C-alpha positions as CSV (number, residue, x, y, z in Angstrom):
1,M,0.0,-0.1,0.0
2,T,1.3,3.5,-1.0
3,R,1.8,5.5,2.4
4,M,-0.4,8.6,2.4
5,I,-0.4,11.9,4.4
6,F,-3.6,13.6,5.9
7,P,-2.6,17.0,7.4
8,N,-5.6,18.0,9.5
9,L,-5.9,22.1,9.9
10,P,-8.4,23.7,12.1
11,V,-10.2,26.5,10.1
12,A,-12.5,29.3,11.4
13,D,-14.5,29.5,8.3
14,L,-14.8,26.2,6.5
15,A,-16.1,27.8,3.2
16,K,-13.6,30.5,3.2
17,A,-10.7,28.0,3.8
18,T,-12.2,25.5,1.0
19,G,-12.2,28.4,-1.4
20,F,-8.7,29.3,-0.6
21,Y,-7.2,25.8,-1.4
22,T,-9.6,25.2,-4.6
23,G,-8.4,28.8,-5.7
24,L,-5.0,27.2,-5.8
25,G,-6.3,24.4,-8.1
26,F,-6.8,21.7,-5.8
27,E,-10.1,19.7,-5.9
28,K,-12.3,18.9,-3.0
29,N,-13.4,15.3,-2.7
30,P,-17.1,15.3,-1.9
31,Q,-16.9,11.7,-0.6
32,Y,-15.0,12.8,2.5
33,S,-16.3,16.4,3.0
34,N,-19.3,17.5,5.0
35,D,-20.6,20.6,6.9
36,D,-17.7,20.2,9.3
37,A,-14.7,19.1,7.0
38,S,-13.5,19.5,3.2
39,A,-11.0,17.1,2.0
40,I,-8.9,18.8,-0.3
41,V,-6.9,16.6,-2.7
42,I,-3.3,17.9,-3.2
43,S,-1.9,14.6,-5.0
44,D,-2.7,11.0,-4.9
45,T,-0.9,10.7,-1.8
46,I,-1.8,14.1,0.0
47,V,-5.0,15.2,1.3
48,V,-5.4,18.3,3.6
49,M,-8.3,17.8,5.8
50,L,-9.7,21.5,6.6
51,L,-11.8,20.9,9.8
52,Q,-14.3,23.3,11.5
53,Q,-12.4,24.3,14.8
54,E,-15.0,22.8,16.9
55,F,-14.8,19.5,14.8
56,F,-10.9,19.5,14.9
57,K,-11.4,19.8,18.8
58,G,-12.9,16.4,18.9
59,F,-9.7,14.8,17.8
60,L,-7.7,16.3,20.5
61,A,-6.7,14.9,23.9
62,E,-9.0,16.3,26.5
63,G,-7.8,19.7,27.5
64,D,-6.0,20.5,24.1
65,T,-7.3,23.4,22.1
66,P,-6.9,24.1,18.3
67,H,-4.4,26.9,17.7
68,L,-5.9,29.4,15.3
69,T,-4.9,33.1,14.7
70,S,-1.7,32.9,16.5
71,D,1.8,34.1,15.9
72,A,3.2,31.0,17.1
73,K,4.0,28.3,14.6
74,E,3.9,24.6,15.2
75,V,4.3,23.3,11.8
76,L,5.4,24.4,8.3
77,N,3.9,22.2,5.6
78,C,6.3,22.2,2.4
79,L,4.7,21.4,-1.0
80,S,7.2,20.7,-3.8
81,C,6.5,22.5,-7.1
82,D,7.7,21.5,-10.7
83,S,9.4,24.9,-11.5
84,R,10.0,28.4,-10.4
85,E,7.1,29.7,-12.6
86,E,4.9,27.2,-10.5
87,V,6.1,28.6,-7.2
88,D,5.2,32.3,-8.5
89,S,1.8,31.2,-9.7
90,L,0.9,29.4,-6.6
91,V,1.9,32.6,-4.7
92,Q,-0.3,34.7,-6.7
93,K,-3.3,32.5,-6.7
94,A,-2.8,32.2,-2.6
95,Q,-3.0,36.0,-2.6
96,D,-6.0,36.0,-5.2
97,N,-7.9,33.6,-2.9
98,G,-7.7,35.3,0.7
99,G,-3.9,34.2,1.6
100,T,-0.7,36.3,2.3
101,V,2.8,36.0,1.6
102,Y,4.4,34.6,4.6
103,Q,8.2,34.6,3.0
104,P,8.7,36.3,-0.3
105,A,10.1,34.0,-3.2
106,A,14.0,33.9,-3.2
107,E,16.7,31.3,-4.2
108,S,18.0,30.1,-0.7
109,M,20.8,27.9,-2.3
110,P,21.6,27.4,-5.8
111,G,18.9,25.7,-7.6
112,M,16.5,25.7,-4.7
113,Y,14.1,28.4,-5.2
114,G,10.8,28.9,-2.9
115,A,8.3,31.1,-1.1
116,S,5.9,30.8,1.5
117,V,2.2,31.7,1.9
118,A,-0.2,31.7,4.7
119,D,-3.9,30.6,4.5
120,P,-6.7,32.5,5.8
121,D,-6.4,30.7,9.1
122,G,-2.5,31.3,9.1
123,H,-1.3,27.6,8.2
124,V,1.8,28.2,6.5
125,W,2.7,26.4,3.3
126,E,6.3,26.5,1.9
127,L,6.2,26.1,-2.1
128,L,9.5,24.8,-3.3
129,Y,11.2,24.1,-6.7
130,M,14.5,22.2,-6.3
131,S,16.2,22.0,-10.0
132,P,17.7,18.8,-11.1
133,E,21.1,20.1,-10.5
134,A,20.3,20.8,-7.0
135,T,19.1,17.3,-6.3
136,A,21.6,15.5,-8.1
137,P,23.9,13.3,-6.1
138,H,27.5,15.0,-5.3
139,E,30.5,13.1,-5.5
140,A,32.9,13.3,-2.6
């Protein structure tokens, strides 16, 4: 079986959050979506679960609470991109759909170009293109 990942993100406004992710070009899977959750298909192995804050809370240990609209960051999600242009396109789509630029686009290392955006609830997504030269094995 292929391993999958399902990031579960608490959201304040499910319709707004769903609009943000579908605005990036990802699809909502209605089979696993309802009034409390939207399943956003990023790829065959990545599905982001957007969960209304109270619904999300039901998955937490007693006494824990969802972390929304805080400056504290617990996780940075990183999504690979096929080109520098795709990074720039997703940044623009994020801004067009209620997100903000968290870190502007830059080449952090030779062949590694990326930016970070925050969705309407402040969840940060790094968008990273790694050129074939940057990922090639280096000889010692």
